[in-house]
N, C-alpha and C positions, 0 to 999 in steps of 0.2 A: 393532841394528835392521836393518843391511844383511844380516846372516846370516839373520835371521828372515824378512825379505822375500824373499830368494832362495830360501829353502826353501819359502815359501808359493807362490812362482810355480812351482816345480818339482812341487809336490804332495807332496813327502816332507819331513816335519818331523822334526828331531832330537827325541829323546825328551824332552829338557828343555823343549821347547815344547809337548808334548801336554798339554792342560788336564786337571787332576785326576788325573794318573797319574805320580807320581814314580818314579824308577828303583828297583827292589828291589835290595838288596845281593846281590852274587854269592855271598857266604858262605852265604846262606839256600839258594840253589840247590844249592851243593855239600853242604850238610847233607842236603838232601832226596835227592840222588843217593846219598850214602853210605848212607842208610837203606834205599834200594831195593836197592843191591848187597848189603848185609847180609842183607836178606830173601831175595834171590836165593840167596846161599850157604847160608842156613839151609834154604830149600826144596829146593835141589839136594842138600844133605847128607842130608835125610831121605829124599828119593826114592832116592838111591843105596843108603842103608841098607836101604830096602824092597826094592829090586831085588836086592841081594846076598842077602838072606834068601830071596827067591823063586827064585834061580838064573837070572835073566834074561840074555839074550845081551848082548854089548857094543853092538850097533846100537841096542838099546833105551836103553842109557845115553846114547849119543850123541843119539838122537832127543829124549829128555827134556831133555837139556842145551840143545839148540837151541831147543826150545819155551820153556823157562824164560828163556833169554836174550832171545828175541823179546818175551816177556811183560814183562820188566824194561825193555827199551829202549822198548817202546810206552808204558809208564808214565812213563819219563823224558822222552820226547818230549811226552807230555801236559803234564808239569810245565813244560817249557820254553816250550811254546806258551802256557800259562797266563801265565807271566811276560812273554812277548813280546806279549800281546794288544793293548797300546796301539799296536804297530807295524804291525798289520794293520788293514785297514778294519773299522770297527765292525760292518758287516753280514756280514762273512766269518769273523771270527775265532772266534765260538762254534762254528761247524760244524767248523772244523779241530781245535781241541783236543778237542771232544766226539767227533769221529771217532776220534782216536787213543785217547781214553779207552775208547770202545767196543771198539776193536781190542784193547786190553790185556785187557778183560774177556773178549772172544771167545777170545784166546789161552789164558787160564786155563781157560775152558770146554773148549776143544779138547784141552788137555793132560790134563784129568782125566776127560773124558767119552768122547773117541774110544777105541774099543775096539781099534784097530789095533795089535797088538803088545803091548797092555796089557789083554788080556781079563780078567786077574785083578783089574784095578782098575776095569773098566767097571761101570756101573750097569745091570744087567739088559740085557746086550748082546743077548740074543736078541730082545728087543722093539725094540731100536734098531738092527737089522741094516741097515735102509735109511736110518737117520738119522745123519748125520755132522755134527760141529761145525766141520769145517774150512771148508766153504763160507761159514759165517757170518763167521769171522775173515778170510777172503779177500775177501769182498764188502763188509763194513762200511767198510773204509778207502777203496777207490776210490769208493764211492757217496757217502761224506762229502766227499771232495775234489771230486767232480763237482757235488754239491749247492752247496758253498761257492763254487765258481768260476762255475758256470753259472746260479745263481739271479739273477734280475733285480736290477739296481743299485738301491741306496737302498731296498730292501724287506727288512724283517726278518721272517722266519717265526716263528711261535710254536713252542715246544718240541714241542707235539703234532704240528704239521705236519711239523717236521723228523724227528721219530721215525717218523712214518708214512711219509715219503719214504724212509727207510732200511729200515724193517721190511717194508714191502709187497714191494719187489723181492726181498729175501732170502727171505721166506716163500714168494714165488712160485717162486723157484728150488728151494727145498727141496721144495715140492709137486710141482714138475716132476720132481724126482729120484725121487720115489716111484713115478711112473708109467712112467718110461723103463726099458727093460730094461738089465740089466747085461751087459757083454761080457767075456769071458774071454780074448779075443785080446790079443796083445801089440802094442806100438806105438801109433801114432796111432789105429788102428781099435779098439784095446782099452781105451778109456777106461772107468775104473770109474764115473765120475760124469759123465754127459753134461751135467750142469748147470754143469760147469766151463768149458764152451766159451764162454759169453757173457763170462766174465771176460777171455779173450784179446781180445775186441772192446772191452771197457770201458777197459782200461788204455791203449791208444793214444789214446783220446779224452781221458782224464784227463791223460796226459802232454802232449798238444798244448795243452790249456787252461792247465795250469800254466806251460808255456813261454811262452804268450802274456802271462800276468800277471807275468812275471819283472821287468818294469820297475817294477812297483808295490812290490815288496819282494824282497830276495834270497832270502827263504824259499821263494818259489814256484819259483825255480831249482832249489833243493835238492829240492823236492818232485818236480819233473820227472825229476831224475836217479834219485831213489828209485823213481819209478814205472817206469823202464827196468829196474832190477834186479828189481823185483817182477814185471814182465812176464816176464822171463827165468825167474824162479822158478816162475811159472805154467806155462811150457812144460816145465820139468822134471817138474812134477806130472803132465803129461799122459802121460808115459812111465813113471810109477811104478805097477807092479802091486801094491805092498804098502807099508805105511808104513815098514818098515825097509829097503826097497830103496834102492840108491844114488841113484837120481833123486830119490826123496822126501827123502833126506838132503841132496842138493844144493839142492833147493828150499828146505828149511828153513835151510840155510847161506846161500843167497842172500838170503832174507828178513832173516836176522840181519845180513848185510853191508849191505843197504839201510837197515835201521833204524839201524845203527851209523853209516853214512855221513851220514844225515840228522841224527843226534844231534850228530856232530862239527861239522857245518855250523852247526846252530842254536846250539850251545854257543859257537862262535867269534863268531857274530853277537852273541849276548848279551854276551860278554866285551868285544868291541869297542864295542858301544853303551854298555855300562856305563861303560867308561873315557871314551869321548868324551862321553857324556851328563853324567858327573860333572864333567868339565872345563868343558864348556859351561854347565852349570847353575850352577856356582860363579861363573864370570865374568858370566854373563847375570843372575843374581840380584842381583849387586852393581850392575851397570849399571841394571837396572830399578828397584832400590830407590832409587838416587840420581837417576833420570831424572825430568824434569817431564812426561813422557809416560806416560799410563795405557793399559795394554794389556788388551783383552778378547778372549776366545775364546767363540764361540757355536756350539753344535753344531747342524747342520741336521737337523731331524726333520720329514720331509715338507716343508711349506712354512713351518714355524715355526722360530724360533731360540730355543735354550735356553742361557742363560749357564752355562758349566761351568768357567770359569777366569778369574781376573783377577789382574793383577800385584800384587806386594806393597806398592807405593806407593799403593794405594787410600786407606788411612786418612790418609796424609799430605797427599794432594791433595784429597780430598772428605770425609774424616772418617767414612766408613761402614765397617762391618766386612764380611768376605767373605760371612758368612751373610746379611746384609741384601741384598747385591747379588744373591744367588742366588734371591731371591723373584721370582716371575713378573712382578709388576707394578711392580717397583722403578723401572725406567727411566721408564715412562710416568707414574708417580705423581709423580716429581720433575722431570719436564720441564715447562717453562713452557707453560701452556695456549695462549698467544699464538703460540708457535712449533710447536705439536704438529702441525697440519695440514700445514705446509710440510715439516717433517722426515719425517713418515710418507710423504708423496708422494715425497720424495727416496729413502727407503729402499726403496720399492717397486721402484725401478729396479735394485736390487742383483742380483736373480736373472735379469736380462736380460744379465748379464755386464758391466755398466757400473760402475766404481768410484764410490762415493758419497762426496762431500765436502760437509759442511754445517756451519754455525755456528748455535748455539742457546744459549738460557739455561737453566741447570740449577741446582737448589737444593742448596746445600752443607748438610751436616748441621746446622751451627750456625745455619742460617736465612738466611744471606745468599746472594745470587744470583751465580753465576759464568758467564762465557761460555766455552763448549766448542767447540773446533774438532775435529770428528769425521771421521776418514777410515775408511771401511768397504770391505773387499775380500772377495769371495767366493773361497774356496780349493777347488779341484777336484783330483781325482786325475788320473792320466795319461790316463784314458779320458774325462776332461771331466765326471765326475760330482761334484756339489757335496757337500763334506764338512763344512765349517764356514765361519764368517764371523769374520774377525779385524778388530777395531776398535781404533784408537789415538786417544786423547783428549788434547788439549792445552788447558791453561788459557790463554785469550787475553783474559782480563778486562782485563789492563793494555793490550793492543793496542786493545781496544774503547774503553777510556777515552781513550787517545791519539787515536783516530779521532774520538771525540766532541768532544774538546777542539779538534782541528784543525778540525772542522766548525763548532764554535761560533766559533773564531777567524776562520774564513773569512767566516762570516755577520757577525760583529762588524766585521770589516774593511770590509765593504760596507755599513755602517750609514749613518744620516743625517748622522753627524759626519764631517767631513773628517779624513783620516789621511794622514800622510806619514812614511816611514821613511828615515833617513839612516844612513850608516856612521859610524864613529868620527870621521872628518874632516868631518862634517856635509854630505856630498854626498848628494843625494837619490837613493834607490834605488827607491822604490816609493810610489805614491799610489793612493787609491781613487777611485771615481766621484764621491763626495760632494765631494772636493777639487776636482775639475774643475767641478762645479756651482757651488761657492762662489767659487772664484777665477777661473774662466774659462780656466785653463791646462789643456791636455791632458797626459797622462802623458809623451808624447814630448817636450813642450816643457820639462818641468821635470827629468826624470831626467837626472842628471849635473850639474844646477845646485845652487846652495846656496839655503836658504830666504831669503837676502838679496834674491832676486828679488821677494819679496812686501812689502818694506819700504815703509812709507808716508812716513817722514821725521818722523812726529810724536813718536816716542820718540828721546831723545838717547843718546849713548854710554853715559852712566852707567846708564841703564835696562837696556841690554843687558849691561853689566858685572855689575850686580847679579843679573840673571837667570841668567847662566851661573855665577856664583859660587854661587848656590843650587843649581843642578843639580849642579855638581861636588861640593858638600858633602852634599846630601841625595838626590841622584839623582832629584830631582823638583822641578818648578816649575809653578805655575799662576797665572793672572792675566788681566787684561783687556789687550788690545793692539790697536792700530790697524794694519791691513794694507791693501794696495792690490790691487785686481783687475787683471786683464789690460787691461780698458777704461779703467783709470785711476781708478776710483771708489775712494775710501777708505771703509772700513767697519770697525766694531768687531767683535772676535771674542774668545771666551773660549778661551784656549789652555792646554793641559796638555802638558808635556814630561817624558818619563820616559827615563832612562838604562838601557840594557840591558847587563848584564855577563855574562861567561862564568864558568866555575867558579873561575877564578883571580882574579876581581874586576876584570878589565880591561874597559873599556867597548868593546863591539863595535858597538852601534847606538844611535840616538836615535829614539824614537817620539813624534810630535806629533799630538795630536788637537785639533781645534778646531771651533767652531761659530759661525755668523754670528749675533750678538746685536743686529743692527740693530733688529729689531722689539721686542726686549726693552728696548733703550735708549729707543726711542720710547715704549713703554708706561711705562717708569719716568719719563720726562719728563712724559708725560700724567698719570701718578699724582701726580708732584711738583706739577704745576700745579694739579691738583684738590685737593691736600692743602694747598698754601701760597698759592694765588692765587685771586682771585675770578673765576669763569668769565665774568662779563659785562665787567668793566672791566679785567681782567688785572692789577689792583692786588693787593698782598699782602693776605692774609686775616688773620683774627684769630691763627691759629697762627703764621704768619710774623712778624706784628707783634710777638707776645710774645717770639719768638726774637731779633728785632732790638733790641727794647727791653732785653732782658737784656744783650745785647752793649753797648748804649749806656750802661747802668748801670755795667757793668764799665769802660768807657772813661772815663766820667765819674769814677769812683773813682780811676782811675789819674792823669788829668790835672787833676783838681779843677776841672773846668769844668762849668757848668750845661748842662742840656738842658731841652727843653720838649715837652709833649704837648698837642696841640689836638684837642678832640672837638667835631665839628660835625655838624648835620644841616640838611636843607633845610626851609624854612618852606613850609607849604601843599603839600607834595609829594603827599599823598593826594588833594588836590583835582585835580591833573593826572591822576593815574591813573584817577580816577572819571569825569572828564569826557572824556578823550582816549584812555584805554586804557593798559594796561601797556607796550605797545610804545613809546608816546610817553614814558612814564616812564623806560624803559631808555635812550632816546636822550638824555634830560636827564642821566641818571646818567653816561653816557659822556662827555658834554660837560663835566660837573662834574669828572670824573676827569682829563680833559685840562687843564683850567684849573688844578686844584690842583698838578699836576706842574709846570706852567710857573711856579708862584709859589715853588718851593722849590729848594734846591740838589740836586745829584746824590747827595750824602752823606746827604740827608734821606730820610724814608720817608713815602709817602702810602698809606694802607690803607683798605680798605672793610670795615666789620664786618658789613654787611647792611642791607637796605632803603636808606634815605637817610642812613645814619650813616657818617661818614668820620673817620679819625684821621690827623693829621699829626704826625710826630715830628721835632723839630729837635735836632740835636746840635752839640757844640763851641760853645756860647754863651759869654758872658763869664764870668769867675770870680766877679765881684761880682753879688750878687742884683739889685740895682736896674738895672744895665746889662743883665742877662740878661732881666729883665721887659720893659725897653724894646725890646730886640731881638725878643722874642717878639711883643709887641704890634705892632711894625712889620710883621712877616710876617703877623700875623692881619688887620691892616688891608688889606694887599695882597690877601689871600685874599678878604676881604669885598667889596672893590671888584671883584675879578675875577668872583665869583659873583653880584654884583648887576647886572652888565652883561647886556643882553638876550640871549636864546638864540633862535637861528633853527633850529628843529627841523624836519627834512625829514619828509614824510609817507611812508606806505608805498609801496613801488615799484609802479608800474603805475597810480597814481592821479595825475591831472593837477590837483594842488592846490599852492597856494603854501606854502612853509614856514611853520610855526607860530612866531610870535614870542611868546616866553614870558618873563616877568619873575619872578625868584625872589630870595630872600634867604636868609641862613643865620645861625643863632645859633652862637657859638663860645665854648667853654669852654677856658681855658688853665691848665695846671698846670706848675710847674717841678720839676725833680729834680736831685739832686746825689748821686752815689754810690749806695750800697745803703741809703739811709735809708729808703726805702719800697719795697715789693714791686711787681711789675708789676701785679698785680690791684688793689692799692691805688691806684696812679696812674690806671689806667683808670677806677676808681670815682670818684675825685676829679674827673677831667676830665669824666666824664659828669654828675656833680652840678653842676659849674660851668657846663656847657652849659645845663642846665635853669634855673639861676639867670639865665643870660643871656636865655633864652627868657621867663622871667617878667618880666624887666626890660623887655622889648619886643622884637619881632622884629628881626633883623638886628643884634643887640647883641653885644658882646665882653665877657666877664667873665673875670677872673683869680681863680684859687682863693685863698680866704681860710681860714685855719685854723678860723675860727668856723663856716664851713659844714660842716667835718667834725664839729665838736662837735654841731652841730644834727642832722646826719645820724646820728651815733652815738646821740644821744638818741632820734631817731625810730625807729631800729632796735630799741633796748632797749624803747621804748614798745610797738612792734608785737609783740615777743616776749612781754611781760607781758600783752598783751591777751588772748592765748589762755588764760592762767591766770585772768584776771579774772572769767570766767563762773562760777568756783567761789567764790561768796559775796563777791565784791569790788565788784560793781556794786550800786548803791542807787537807789531811786526817791524823789525829793523831790516835794512837792506844793505848788503855788502856787494860792491860792484866786481865784475869779472872783466878783465881787459885782454886784448890779444897782443900779439908781438909788436904791433905798431902803436900800442897804447890806446886803442879805441875800446870804448865800453861796449861789450857785446852781450852782456847779460848781468844778472844779479841773483844773489841767494837770499831768500826770505828767512830770517832768523827770529825766533820768538823771544820776547822778553816779558817779564811780569812786573808791573809797576805796583809793588806791594804797598799797601797803605801805611805799614808800620816799618817795614825793613827796607823800603826803597826799591830801586831797580834790581831785579834778580835775573841772573843769567840762566840759561837752560839747564846747566849742570846742577843747579840748586833745587830744581823741582821736577824736571822731566824724569829722572829715574823713579821718584816717588809716584809720578803720574802713571808711569808704566806698571808699577807694582800694584797700584790701587785700581787700574783700569780706566782712570780718568783721561788717559792719553787718547782715547777714542773721541771724546767730546772736544778736547783740545785740538786734535788733528783735523776734525771737521771744521772747526772755527778757522784754523790756519788756511786750509784749502779754500774755504769760501772767501776769506779776506784776500788771499793772494789772487784768486780769479777776478774779484772785483777791481783789484789794482791793475791787473792786465787790461781789463776792459777800459779802465780810466786812461791808461797809457796809450791806447789806440788813437786818441784825438791829438797826440803830440808827435811830430815827425821824429823827435829825438828818442822817444821811448817806444814808438810803435813796433819796432822790430826787436826789442829787447826780449831775451828768453829769461824766464823767472824760475829758479830752482826752489823746490819745497821739500824739506825732509819728512819722510814718512817712517814712523816707528814700525818695527817688526810686528808688534802686538796689534797695531792699527791695520797693517797690511793683511794680516791673517783673518780679519773679520770677513764673514761670508759676503757681506754687502759693500765691501770696500769699493769695488768698481762702480757700483751704482752711486755711491756717495761722490766720487770724482765726477762722474757724468752729470750729476745733479748740480754740483757746484759750477761746472762749466755752462750748463744750460741756464741756470738762474742768473748768472752774471752776464752771459753773452760773450765771454772771452773766447779767444781762439785757442783751441787745444794744441796747435803747433808751437805756441809760445810757452806752454806749461811743461816743466821738467820735474819728475819726481826722483828724489834721491833715496836709495835704499842702502842698507848695510849688508855685509857678507853674512852676518848671523841669520839673516832671513832665509837664505837658501839651505841652511842646515837641517831644517825640519821637514818640509814638504816641498821639494824642488819642482815637482810636477804641478802642484797647485800654484805656486809662485809664477811659473812660466806661463801657465794658462791665463792668469790674471793680467800679466804684463802684455801679452799678446792681444788681449781684448782692448786694453787701453791704447796699445800701439795702433790698432785699427782706427781708433777715434782720432789719433794724431798726437797723443801725449808721447813724450820721450822720457828715457830713464838714464840715471847716472848712478854708478856704484860709488858710494861715499866711503871715506876712510879706507880706501883699497890698500892692501898689503898687511893689515892688522889682523885679518881673520883667517879662517881655515878653509876657505872655499878652494875646490879643486879646479884645475884648468878645464877639465871636461864639463863641469857644471857651468863655469864661466863662459865657455864656448856656446852653451845652449841658450843662455839668457839673451834676450833681444836688447842689449845695452847700446846706448848712444855715446856714453861718456864714462871715463874712469877718473876718479878724483884721488890723487896721491895723498895719503895722510900727511899732515903737517909735521908729524914726528920725524919723518924721513927727510923732509925739506930743511928742517932746522939745522941738522948736523951733517948734511951731505958735503959741505965744503971742507969739513975737518975729519969726517968719518968716512973711510973708503967703503965700508959695508953699506952705509946708507946711500952713498953715491952709486954703488953698484945696483942697489935695489931700484933706485929711481931710474937708472939707465935701462934696466931690464923691463920695468913697467912701460917706459916710453917705447921701447922696441916691441913689446907684446901689443901695445895699443895700435902701433903703426901696422904690424902684421895682421891684426884682427880687424883693422878698419875702424877702430873706436877712437874717438877724440879723447885726449888726456888733458886734465886740468890739474894744476899744482895748487894746493891749498897751503896757507900759512906763509906766503912769501912776504918777508919783512925788510929785506935788503936788496940793493940794486945788484950786488954780486950774485945773490941767489937767482934773481930774475935773469941775468946775463947767462948764467950757467944753464938754466932751463931752456932759454931760447937757443943757446948754442947746441943743445942736444935734442932739439926738436919738440919742445913743449912751449908753443907760443902763448897759450891761455893760462893766465895766473890769477890768483885771488889771494889777498892778504892785506895786512896793515900798511904795506908799501903803497898801496893804491887808495886805501881808505878803510876806516873801521866801519862796522855795521852802524847805520844811523837811521832815524826815522825817515819816512818817505819824503817829507818836506826838504830835509837836508840833502837827501839823495838827489832829488830833482834839482835842487839849487846847484849842487856841484856839477850835475850833468849839464846844466845850461851855462854855468860858468866856464866849464871846459870848452 
């Protein structure tokens, strides 16, 4: 590369560096010269034979020999110049070898056409007396040299322009020779051809121009010396009166000497260049082929660059062939569009003499992108004229990747995470800005120190020993650690330590990255509190209670000691919320939580499940069941006493009110556990069930779990599950007749029964309360209404049953449904039954909730024709004013009053009062539960003719009911 660049700077390139022009073998040149000399000998032999036959003088022989020699040398010079054309500037070379070629042709023409001394060979010499070929051969060479040297730089003329530039002066001189008179005087004044005089002026100019160009190439120096000899030959011609005269022969000999001199010089140059070029080309080709630098040469054509040579390592570096590179748009086509504008702008500075260096992305032939470092330099000749542009490409993709990685590393180092770098001895060498922000230490304060400056003291020696053991074993460690800031504040951080090793596996550095996780720890604590603690009371919630209960079960299994679970809620807590607001209820819950915690040990757990429900878990009770029950009851009594004490609840801030004194109680259910005999869910369920048993036993009670409770609970759950299936042909309607005072059947009451597949026939009391509690009473009530209405429709075809009135019981839960009226109307419509024969029985509890809604629904159904009866009258709390507002058609005295009215004066008085009230209100009264004739007689005697009870018949299926009716 140094040889090439020095040659470029001098403007003279060794032939091996000339693009597209390899050195031709010298053997080819020798073969061409041998052929020309052979031709010369043949031509000369034939001429000598012709002259001998004609008897020509010896001067003619000598003249012909000199002319033939000049002809052959001119041809040899043409051949040499053709071989040496890469060595001369591209815009000069064609005119040089073309000039010598024309000279060779002119010499041939002169030898065979000029009649001087060879009149016997001339072609019509009489017509050509004033026409001589010698000026043509004399002027073509100096004119060609003048044209090649004096033509403007970097401009190539077309062949026609060049031919015209040579032909016009020659033809002008010939024409001038036709009109100038011939002189017969000897000497300088006796010139045969006045046209030869300008030649004496042309040669000095050519000699001077060639001498000026000698620095460009050694050939021009030879041309200048040749011009001197030819100038002297022209002087000899001036004194030659005839072609065979001694001056003419001297002129021909001088020309032969000039051509021979130039031929020897040019042959020596060719031989030297061939040898030097071959040596350089051999070494340089090897260097370029193995180099990672790609070389280009681009010829300067006007202001355009055309690639005409590229080094042989092109395919290895970029994958393209030389033919592809020679395409005009190859470079722009594969240049990255993002870099195109910048690179073209840089290349535009090339012709201003400024070397261009730029980096850009270029497409490899296989499709991947490489980074190119391009150095371009303009090569000029000695006169400063641009000749070509040489470009060297280097693949710097690896360097760019390294730069990118360094840039990424620099950006990463200044990330939001703290980073410190130590040497192998753990001495801090470098820290980033985030380190300073987190720890408070500046880089000057910690560089040269060890990370021990950050120790908080919370981790012991074993922690650090295990940490460094992991680093030495795995070259990596990460974990949570507590460190201390410069201001003394201890904070948690997530630390990652990585060992950096050299190529031999020796640790050179440690890199530690860390982040302050204080906020994360606080968030984790907040999430933990939300997940495991009640937000209001800060007591454990259901999830944490289950976890601790599992641990307690495991501990109980190990030490074989009982534990206890207490489920409690506050009595009338809803009333406090409704009357004083939820904020006051929250204050009560906080006070209850505080009192509960004061009643148990630290090892016990108090949890809030939600609302006013609390759970207390006691552990490590006695191993004997009786003793454990006694211990649990003792704690329960302590809790009940604490919760029964008055609460002084403060009002809201800013209100000048005295604290609210509130009294409360709690129902407590207790269940024992030992080991894993029961699951956590099962224990919670049992405690909850026991608490409800305590509540049913009376508010403020304590109840201990009895296995019988569980059996009842299981039976209840099974019954509830089967109730969903019972709608599919398991429910039945039984009918109990109603008779008047004369014993006539005036109606019937439809009573539901459940034909249970396992438990047999169940009465309503066994499943209706559960149905009301679960909401299934709505579906059951719809079925009863639909079945009763279909039965009424069926009875219309029988005279004995056509006028019977059928009573159907309606649950309060069912009646309060918004679409209850629509259900009744739908049942009547679908069955086609008469609404006047349907009577709905309601209870007094129905009117305790929303009397206005109840009355509105009753009147809507009354308008349809449905009648209403008040069932179990006398057992509820309905007021007479409400009773007066209801559109009732019948009152049914509860059977509890009928059963004892003969022996109990109070029951008898109640029955009389109801009969009197019904009579005064115009409402029919029906007595239920009549079982004896005495009861019936008493009722009839006091004005209650319609009765219903076992005295007249039990509830029976419709077939038996109809059979009795027809038997009657």
